[in-house]
Structure formats: structure tokens, C-alpha cells
C-alpha positions as CSV (number, residue, x, y, z in Angstrom):
1,M,0.0,0.0,0.0
2,S,1.4,3.4,-1.0
3,L,1.1,6.5,1.1
4,V,-0.3,9.4,-0.8
5,R,0.5,12.9,0.5
6,Y,-2.4,15.4,0.4
7,E,-1.4,18.7,-1.0
8,P,-4.2,21.2,-0.9
9,W,-2.4,23.7,-3.1
10,G,-1.0,21.1,-5.4
11,L,-3.0,22.1,-8.5
12,L,-2.4,25.8,-8.0
13,N,1.3,25.2,-7.7
14,Q,1.3,23.0,-10.8
15,L,-0.5,25.8,-12.8
16,H,2.0,28.3,-11.5
17,G,4.9,26.1,-12.6
18,E,3.4,25.6,-16.1
19,I,2.9,29.3,-16.5
20,N,6.6,29.9,-15.5
21,R,7.8,27.2,-17.9
22,L,5.7,28.8,-20.7
23,F,7.6,32.1,-20.3
24,D,11.0,30.9,-19.4
25,A,12.4,27.4,-19.2
26,R,14.9,28.5,-16.6
27,V,12.4,29.7,-14.0
28,P,12.0,27.1,-11.4
29,S,8.6,25.7,-10.8
30,Y,7.2,24.5,-7.5
31,G,5.5,21.3,-8.5
32,D,6.2,17.7,-7.5
33,D,9.8,17.5,-8.8
34,R,11.6,20.1,-6.7
35,D,14.8,18.0,-6.4
36,Q,14.8,17.3,-10.1
37,L,14.8,21.0,-11.0
38,A,17.7,21.8,-8.8
39,T,19.9,19.2,-10.5
40,S,18.7,19.2,-14.1
41,D,19.2,21.4,-17.1
42,W,16.3,19.8,-19.0
43,V,13.7,17.1,-18.2
44,P,12.9,14.4,-20.7
45,A,9.3,13.6,-21.5
46,V,8.2,10.3,-20.1
47,D,5.4,7.8,-20.8
48,I,4.5,5.2,-18.1
49,R,2.3,2.2,-18.9
50,E,1.2,-0.8,-16.9
51,E,0.8,-4.1,-18.7
52,G,-0.3,-7.4,-17.3
53,D,3.1,-8.6,-16.2
54,R,5.2,-5.4,-16.1
55,Y,5.5,-1.6,-16.1
56,L,7.1,0.2,-19.0
57,I,8.7,3.6,-18.9
58,H,9.6,5.3,-22.2
59,A,11.7,8.5,-21.9
60,D,12.6,10.8,-24.8
61,V,16.3,11.3,-24.7
62,P,17.3,12.7,-28.1
63,G,21.0,13.3,-28.6
64,V,22.0,11.3,-25.5
65,N,24.5,8.6,-25.9
66,P,23.3,5.4,-24.2
67,E,26.7,5.2,-22.4
68,D,25.9,8.5,-20.8
69,I,22.6,7.3,-19.2
70,E,22.6,5.9,-15.7
71,V,19.6,4.0,-14.3
72,N,19.5,3.1,-10.6
73,M,17.0,1.4,-8.3
74,E,17.2,2.0,-4.5
75,N,14.6,1.7,-1.8
76,G,11.7,1.5,-4.2
77,V,12.8,4.6,-6.2
78,L,13.9,4.3,-9.8
79,S,16.4,7.1,-10.9
80,I,17.3,8.1,-14.4
81,R,20.3,10.4,-14.9
82,G,22.2,11.4,-18.0
83,Q,23.8,14.1,-20.0
84,R,23.8,15.2,-23.6
85,E,26.2,17.3,-25.6
86,S,25.8,18.2,-29.3
87,E,26.8,21.0,-31.5
88,T,25.6,22.1,-34.9
89,S,27.5,24.7,-36.9
90,E,26.6,26.5,-40.1
91,E,28.8,29.0,-41.7
92,R,28.0,31.1,-44.8
93,E,29.2,34.3,-46.3
94,G,28.2,37.1,-43.9
95,Y,27.2,35.0,-40.9
96,K,28.0,32.1,-38.7
97,R,25.4,30.1,-36.6
98,V,26.3,27.7,-33.9
99,E,23.6,25.8,-31.9
100,R,24.6,23.8,-28.8
101,V,22.3,21.5,-26.9
102,R,23.9,20.4,-23.7
103,G,23.0,19.6,-20.1
104,S,22.1,17.0,-17.6
105,F,18.8,15.5,-16.7
106,F,17.5,13.6,-13.7
107,R,14.1,11.9,-13.1
108,R,12.9,9.8,-10.2
109,F,9.9,7.5,-9.9
110,S,8.5,5.8,-6.9
111,L,7.8,2.2,-7.8
112,P,4.8,0.3,-6.5
113,D,5.2,-2.6,-4.1
114,T,4.3,-5.0,-6.9
115,A,7.5,-4.1,-8.9
116,D,10.4,-6.6,-9.0
117,G,13.4,-4.3,-8.5
118,D,15.9,-7.1,-9.1
119,A,14.8,-7.8,-12.7
120,I,14.6,-4.3,-14.2
121,S,16.0,-3.9,-17.7
122,A,16.8,-0.9,-19.8
123,K,17.6,-0.3,-23.5
124,C,18.0,2.8,-25.6
125,K,17.3,3.0,-29.3
126,D,16.7,6.0,-31.6
127,G,16.6,8.5,-28.8
128,V,14.0,6.6,-26.7
129,L,15.0,4.9,-23.4
130,E,12.8,2.0,-22.5
131,I,12.8,0.6,-19.0
132,A,10.9,-2.6,-18.3
133,I,10.0,-3.3,-14.7
134,P,8.5,-6.7,-14.2
135,K,5.9,-7.4,-11.6
136,Q,6.6,-9.8,-8.8
137,A,5.3,-13.3,-9.5
138,K,3.7,-13.6,-6.1
139,V,1.4,-10.6,-6.6
140,M,0.4,-11.4,-10.2
141,P,-3.4,-11.7,-10.4
142,R,-4.7,-15.2,-11.1
143,R,-8.1,-16.4,-12.0
144,I,-9.7,-18.9,-9.7
145,K,-12.2,-21.3,-11.2
146,V,-15.5,-21.5,-9.3
147,E,-16.8,-25.1,-9.2
148,S,-20.4,-25.9,-9.1
């Protein structure tokens, strides 16, 4: 059973954070991920899905080398950390343009009690990190036949 904290101003703080992010990505928001904003330059978008026998997390990490991604599991919390560095340069007569995308990211997820932390696997392909978290066999639902 998970403990859920009641935050009476949670939705208002979330709206405030979204408005701040709309005007400036560098303005800190005061939502659920306070630790993350203090240690991250950018935050990858994440999809979380529950299937019958596992949980799947897909994180968009374009431009991040798979060797630069670190996935850890400790005390029921899954952490994803990484860094990207890329540079695009264009030079023509009269001007020069250089774009750099760099920075670190950090995300944390509290796993449910049904997750099997010892069997987590991760792979990265085409800028999408996929983390598969199997459910524990003992908590898998099973159908019981009713005899007449």
C-alpha cells in the first residue's frame, strides 16, 4: 500500500509552474519535482504504462549517448540520470550560426510494491529509453475457477 500525501495547493502550484515554464524554461517551478529542477538542465518527456506482467517507462532522450545514461533502483525509487552534448554549426558568407544543446537530466519514480526491482532492464534505441519493470510473480493476479 502506498502512502499518498495530500497537497491542498498542489493544482495551483502546478499551474504556477506551467505558466513559469511557458515564459522561461529557466524559471524554477514549485511542482512535485523540486529535487529534479535543482539538479537538471532539462527534463525528458516520459510515458509510463502498466501491462499485465510489467510496467514500462519510455523516456525521450534525443541526442543522449546510451553510455551517458545511468539507471538506478534504490529503496523503491527508480532514478534516471544522463547528459547530452551536441553542436551544430553552419557558416556562410556574412554570418555564422552555432547551436549547442547540452545539459544533464534527472528523473525519479516511486515504484509500487508489486514491482520486482531485481529484474529491471533498460535499453535505448533511436533516442528513446525503454525501462521494463517486471511485476513480482507472487502478486500477479490469477483467475480462480469456481466449481459448481
